[in-house]
C-alpha positions as CSV (number, residue, x, y, z in Angstrom):
1,X,81.6,-85.7,221.0
2,X,83.6,-86.5,223.9
3,X,87.1,-87.5,224.2
4,X,88.2,-90.6,225.8
5,X,90.0,-90.1,228.8
6,X,93.6,-91.6,229.5
7,X,93.5,-92.4,233.1
8,X,97.2,-93.0,233.4
9,X,97.3,-89.2,232.4
10,X,94.8,-88.2,234.8
11,X,96.7,-89.9,237.6
12,X,100.0,-88.5,236.7
13,X,98.0,-84.8,236.9
14,X,96.5,-85.6,240.1
15,X,100.1,-86.7,241.5
16,X,101.9,-83.6,239.6
17,X,99.7,-81.1,241.3
18,X,100.0,-82.5,244.8
19,X,103.6,-82.8,244.2
20,X,103.2,-79.1,243.5
21,X,101.1,-77.7,246.3
22,X,103.5,-80.1,248.9
23,X,106.4,-78.0,247.6
24,X,104.3,-74.7,247.9
25,X,103.5,-75.6,251.4
26,X,107.1,-76.5,252.1
27,X,108.5,-73.2,250.5
28,X,105.8,-71.0,252.9
29,X,106.7,-72.9,256.0
30,X,109.9,-72.3,255.3
31,X,109.3,-68.7,255.2
32,X,107.0,-68.6,258.4
33,X,109.8,-70.4,260.1
34,X,112.5,-67.9,259.0
35,X,110.4,-65.0,260.2
36,X,109.6,-66.4,263.3
37,X,113.4,-66.8,264.0
38,X,114.0,-63.4,263.0
39,X,111.3,-62.2,265.2
40,X,112.2,-64.3,268.2
41,X,115.9,-63.0,267.5
42,X,114.6,-59.1,267.5
43,X,113.1,-59.9,271.0
44,X,115.9,-61.0,272.4
45,X,117.7,-58.4,271.3
46,X,115.2,-55.9,272.9
47,X,115.0,-58.0,276.3
48,X,119.2,-58.3,276.4
49,X,121.7,-55.4,277.9
50,X,123.9,-54.0,274.8
51,X,126.9,-51.8,275.2
52,X,126.3,-50.9,271.6
53,X,126.1,-47.4,270.9
54,X,125.9,-47.0,267.5
55,X,124.3,-48.4,264.3
56,X,125.3,-48.5,260.5
57,X,122.6,-46.8,259.1
58,X,122.6,-46.1,255.5
59,X,122.9,-41.9,256.1
60,X,121.1,-41.6,252.2
61,X,117.8,-43.9,253.1
62,X,117.4,-42.7,256.8
63,X,114.7,-40.2,257.3
64,X,115.7,-36.9,258.9
65,X,112.4,-36.3,260.9
66,X,113.4,-39.6,262.8
67,X,116.6,-38.6,264.0
68,X,117.0,-37.1,267.6
69,X,120.1,-35.7,269.8
70,X,120.5,-36.9,273.2
71,X,119.6,-33.1,274.3
72,X,116.4,-33.1,272.8
73,X,115.5,-36.4,274.5
74,X,116.6,-35.1,277.5
75,X,114.5,-32.2,277.9
76,X,111.3,-34.3,276.7
77,X,112.0,-36.4,279.8
78,X,112.3,-33.5,282.5
79,X,109.2,-32.0,281.0
80,X,107.2,-34.8,281.0
81,X,108.8,-37.0,283.9
82,X,109.4,-40.0,281.3
83,X,112.4,-42.1,281.6
84,X,114.8,-42.9,279.0
85,X,116.1,-46.4,279.3
86,X,117.6,-49.3,277.5
87,X,115.0,-51.7,276.4
88,X,115.7,-54.4,279.0
89,X,113.8,-52.2,281.6
90,X,111.2,-52.4,279.6
91,X,108.1,-54.9,280.9
92,X,105.0,-54.2,278.7
93,X,104.8,-56.5,275.5
94,X,106.0,-54.9,272.2
95,X,103.2,-54.6,269.4
96,X,104.1,-56.5,266.2
97,X,104.3,-53.2,264.2
98,X,107.6,-51.9,266.5
99,X,109.0,-55.9,265.8
100,X,108.3,-55.4,261.7
101,X,109.7,-52.3,261.5
102,X,112.9,-53.0,263.2
103,X,113.1,-55.7,260.4
104,X,112.0,-53.3,257.7
105,X,114.9,-50.8,258.6
106,X,117.4,-53.8,259.2
107,X,116.3,-54.7,255.4
108,X,116.6,-51.3,253.9
109,X,119.9,-50.1,255.6
110,X,121.3,-54.0,255.4
111,X,122.5,-54.2,259.0
112,X,121.2,-55.6,261.9
113,X,120.2,-53.2,264.9
114,X,120.8,-53.4,268.4
115,X,121.6,-50.8,271.8
116,X,117.8,-50.0,272.0
117,X,116.1,-47.6,274.1
118,X,112.9,-46.5,274.8
119,X,111.1,-43.2,276.2
120,X,108.3,-44.1,278.2
121,X,106.4,-43.0,281.7
122,X,108.3,-45.1,284.9
123,X,105.6,-47.5,285.9
124,X,106.4,-49.4,282.3
125,X,109.9,-50.1,283.2
126,X,110.9,-52.7,285.6
127,X,113.5,-50.5,287.7
128,X,115.9,-52.3,290.0
129,X,114.9,-51.8,293.7
130,X,117.1,-48.5,295.7
131,X,112.4,-49.1,295.5
132,X,102.9,-43.9,274.6
133,X,106.8,-45.4,274.4
134,X,109.3,-44.3,271.7
135,X,111.7,-47.0,270.4
136,X,115.0,-45.8,269.3
137,X,118.3,-47.5,268.0
138,X,121.4,-45.4,268.5
139,X,123.2,-43.6,265.8
140,X,126.3,-42.5,267.6
141,X,127.6,-39.1,268.4
142,X,124.5,-38.8,270.7
143,X,122.0,-39.3,268.0
144,X,119.2,-41.8,268.2
145,X,116.7,-43.1,265.6
146,X,113.2,-43.0,266.3
147,X,111.9,-46.7,265.1
148,X,108.6,-46.6,266.6
149,X,106.0,-45.0,268.6
150,X,102.7,-46.7,269.9
151,X,100.7,-46.4,272.8
152,X,98.3,-43.4,273.6
153,X,99.6,-39.7,273.4
154,X,100.8,-38.5,276.7
155,X,98.3,-36.4,278.4
156,X,98.6,-32.7,278.0
157,X,98.6,-31.9,281.7
158,X,101.2,-34.2,282.3
159,X,103.9,-31.5,281.6
160,X,102.0,-28.8,284.2
161,X,101.4,-31.8,286.4
162,X,105.2,-32.7,287.2
163,X,106.5,-29.0,286.2
164,X,107.4,-28.3,289.9
165,X,109.5,-31.4,290.3
166,X,111.3,-30.9,287.0
167,X,114.4,-29.1,288.9
168,X,115.0,-27.6,291.8
169,X,114.3,-24.2,290.3
170,X,111.0,-25.0,289.5
171,X,110.3,-26.2,293.2
172,X,111.5,-23.4,294.7
173,X,109.2,-21.3,292.5
174,X,106.2,-23.5,293.0
175,X,106.8,-23.5,296.8
176,X,107.1,-19.5,296.9
177,X,103.8,-19.0,294.7
178,X,101.9,-21.9,296.5
179,X,103.0,-20.3,299.8
180,X,101.9,-16.1,298.3
181,X,98.5,-17.7,297.4
182,X,98.3,-19.2,301.1
183,X,99.2,-16.0,302.5
184,X,96.5,-14.0,300.4
185,X,93.5,-16.0,301.0
186,X,94.3,-16.8,304.6
187,X,95.5,-13.3,306.0
188,X,92.3,-11.8,307.3
189,X,92.2,-14.7,309.5
190,X,95.3,-13.9,311.0
191,X,95.5,-10.4,311.1
192,X,92.5,-8.6,312.4
193,X,94.0,-4.8,311.3
194,X,95.0,-3.5,308.2
195,X,98.4,-5.9,307.3
196,X,101.9,-4.0,306.9
197,X,104.5,-5.6,304.8
198,X,106.2,-7.0,308.4
199,X,102.9,-8.9,309.0
200,X,102.7,-10.4,305.3
201,X,106.3,-11.9,305.5
202,X,106.0,-13.5,308.5
203,X,102.8,-15.1,307.7
204,X,104.5,-15.9,304.4
205,X,107.3,-17.6,306.1
206,X,105.1,-19.7,308.2
207,X,103.4,-21.3,304.8
208,X,106.7,-21.3,303.1
209,X,108.3,-23.3,306.0
210,X,104.9,-25.5,306.5
211,X,105.4,-26.4,302.4
212,X,108.8,-26.9,302.5
213,X,108.6,-29.3,305.5
214,X,105.9,-31.1,303.9
215,X,107.6,-31.8,300.7
216,X,110.5,-33.4,302.8
217,X,108.3,-35.8,304.4
218,X,106.3,-37.0,301.9
219,X,108.7,-36.4,298.4
220,X,111.9,-36.9,300.2
221,X,111.0,-39.3,302.0
222,X,110.0,-41.5,299.0
223,X,113.6,-41.4,297.8
224,X,112.0,-39.5,294.7
225,X,114.5,-37.4,292.5
226,X,114.0,-34.3,290.2
227,X,113.3,-35.3,286.5
228,X,116.2,-33.4,285.3
229,X,118.3,-35.9,287.7
230,X,116.5,-39.4,287.2
231,X,115.6,-39.2,283.2
232,X,118.4,-42.0,282.7
233,X,118.4,-43.4,286.4
234,X,117.7,-47.3,286.3
235,X,116.2,-47.0,289.8
236,X,113.0,-45.8,290.9
237,X,115.0,-43.9,294.2
238,X,117.7,-41.9,294.9
239,X,120.9,-43.8,294.7
C-alpha cells in the first residue's frame, strides 16, 4: 500500500531544492543591486550640474503632449512666479515615481538622460545668495520633454497674487488702479466742496507717489526682480 522511501533520493531533493532557492535568491539580489546602482546614478545626475542641452529621444515613441517649448515654460513661470532651473538647485527629495519615470524613458528610448531642469516655486530651490514641481529633460532647439509632475497643484490665486510683479507694465497698471481706488474712497475727507478734475488729479498723484515710494522701500529694497526677468535666475536677488 505504501511505497518505501529512498532516503538518498530525499536527501538529494532537499539539496537540489536548497541549491535552486539559493540561485533564485542570488538572482534577485543581483537585480536589486543593479536597481540600486541605477537609482543612485540617476540621483547623482539630478544633483549635478550638466551642460547637456540635447537628449536622444526616439521620435516615434515620444508623447507629443509631454513636449513643451521654452517660450511656453517662460510664460508659465512669469504668470505664476516660478523658476525654471537645473535640478542641482532643487533642495527637496525626489519621489520614487520620478526616478522610475526616468528609467522607463531611458529604457524606452535606449538612451541615458541628463541635463534635467525643474519648474517650481522659488522656496523649493536652494539658490545662490546674492540672498508641484515639473521635471524636464532637454530635447534640443528650445524644446523640453516633461518627465514627471508631483506634489500639489498650484493655487489658482497664485497667478492673481503675483500678477503685479510679473513685469514693469503690470506693476504700473496695479499702482495706477490702486491709487485711483484710494482717491475715489478718500476724496470726501480731503475735499469738502464738489471736487473738480484738478483737485482729484492732485489727490491721485499724492497717492501714486506714496505707492511708488512704498514699492521701492519694501520690494525694491529686498532685491527681488520681476517674474519675467527672474524665471531662470540662479540667484534669489538681482545681480
